C-alpha positions, 0 to 999 in steps of 0.5 A: 177392430182388434185391440193392442196389448194395453188396451185388452188389459185395461178393458179386462180390468175395467170390465168392459168388452172394448176400449179405444184411444181417447176413452176414460176407463176406471180400473181395479188396481192389483197392487199398490206400492208405496215408497219411504218418501210418501212417509217422510213428506206430508203423510196423513194416516188413513182411517181405513184402506181398501185391501192390505193384501193389495199394498206393499211398502218398500224403503228405497229412495233414502236408505238408510236415512240420510236426513232427519226428515227421512229418519222421521219417515221410517217410524210412520211407515212401520206404524202404518204396516203394523196398523193395517196388517200389511205383510209386504213390507220391505224395511231396511235390511230387506230393502231395495230400489222399488222396481227391483223389489217389485220384480224379485218378489213377483208383484208385477203380474201379467194382465194386472194393474200396479201403481206406485208414486215413482215415475219409473213404475213403468218398469213393471211392463216388462212383466206384461203388467200395466204399471204406472207411476202416479202422484202421491194423492192419487196413490192415496186414493187408490190405497183407500178405494182400490181403483183408479182411472186412465185415459187410453192413449194410442199405442206405438208398436216396436217390432224387434228383429234380428238377434241382440249381440252380446255386447249390446244391452237394453240400455243401448236399445233404449237410447237408439229408440229415443235418439231416432224417434224421440218423445212418446208423450200421451202414447203407449209403447208395446214391444214384441216381434221375433227378435224378442226372444234374444232379449233378456228379462233384465234388458226388457226391464231397462227398456220399460223403465226408461220409457218414462224418459220419453214420457210414454204412458205405459210400456208393455212387453208380451208373455213368452217362455223366458217370462214364464220361467222367471215368474214360475221361479218366483212363485207366480201362477194363475195369471191372464196374460194380455196379448195384442189382437192380430188386427190391433190398430197402432199409431205406428209400427217400427222395426228395430234391427237389433243385430245392427245396433252398437253401444250408444250414448246420450248427451246431457240434457235429454235423451230424445234426439240427443244420442249417437253411437259411442264409437262417434263421440268426441274425446270427453274426460269424465270425473264420475261414473255411476252404475245403478238405478232401477234401470241398471242396477241389476245383477247382470249389470253388475256382472258386466261391470265386474267382467270389464273391471277385472284385472283393471284399474279405475283411472286417476281422477275418476270416481266409480260408484256402483249401487246394486238395485236391491239388498238381494242383488247386493248379496248375490253379487257379493257371492259371485265375486262381483263386488270384489272385482269392482272394489279391487279396481278401485270402485266404490260399492254402496248400499242398495238405494236410489241414492245418486240417481236422483242427486240426493246422497252417495254421489252428488256431482259438483259444478263443472264436473262430468258424470257418465251414468247408467241411471235413469236421467241425464237432465240438468241438475238431476245428479247434483249441480246444475253446472255439471254434465250428465251423459248416459250410457250402458254399464259396459260403457260406463265401466270401460270409461271409468278404466280409461278416464274418458268416454270409451266404446267398451268393445275397444278394451274387451275385443 
């Protein structure tokens, strides 16, 4: 019996010929990514680590430090990398949301295993990596031993057909999938098909990132010319892609006609079975519009926002916050004029960090407020008050809505 993409990858890294759903495998971990929050909470320095060349430390969630606790974690991180000779250290000034920094620096490689404590580590699946968010204790174990275990879950295959329209993004694709099929608890997701070539790398990463919101184990894309070019540009060579066998066995195979999609939105609370096309939603005013996070703080997301905002003004009473996903994105967007367009329209561009996405700093929402976000989560209390409402949509929808003051189909102002 043939194996799926993730089954082939896990079997290879476990050193076995075959795996099947239900099997427990112990695998070598190729990259262990640690973030600032680990050093700010209950950090115990290890006496030894497995391999400093397989470790990266990224300051991302609370940067620059907004609290004393976070400020105390920074020196601990710096001492750790110094003590163990860790070269991949992305301190303040080189920082960014870990999944963006991982992508920019080629740390997620095809056919390899990557672990990090952040739940959206599945973002690395866009690069044909078995990327998984794990708890701090498990990551500490990987740091010291170089390996971990997974139970193999069944795989659902998404076949992309047609061509992704210019005005539709990966967020719209994901929200459609989440609304149509719901949760994917204890399942792996695999994406491919003839339409995949029309889906840019940034949109693939958005889809892979958001798989955490439907509780998928792994979300993986195959290696094609688009990905190979991306990796070559980042100096990534000598990798062994993980492909699905022609006779792979799937829990389900679902076809998505990309050409038929339109801008999508999720109502507050969850993304599963809780969305609809933006064109069908009732009139809903907003107080805050947020573009950012590991899912949608990429350079193309800022470009989309800038193109909509150029020559327009944010509506009175609306706060538009834009957070580039990394310092690299920030600098590139500045050189290209995107930040100027956003600021001229009345938007606020923040430092690159997780910030408002997890309701920590730089954009917490208050009781009774409505936030339209392109970030990763819309559950109650995620971005601040439990009495606030969080709608989720693509950057184009968020930018257009910031201009009108209510949830708006972006096609209505860009046509």
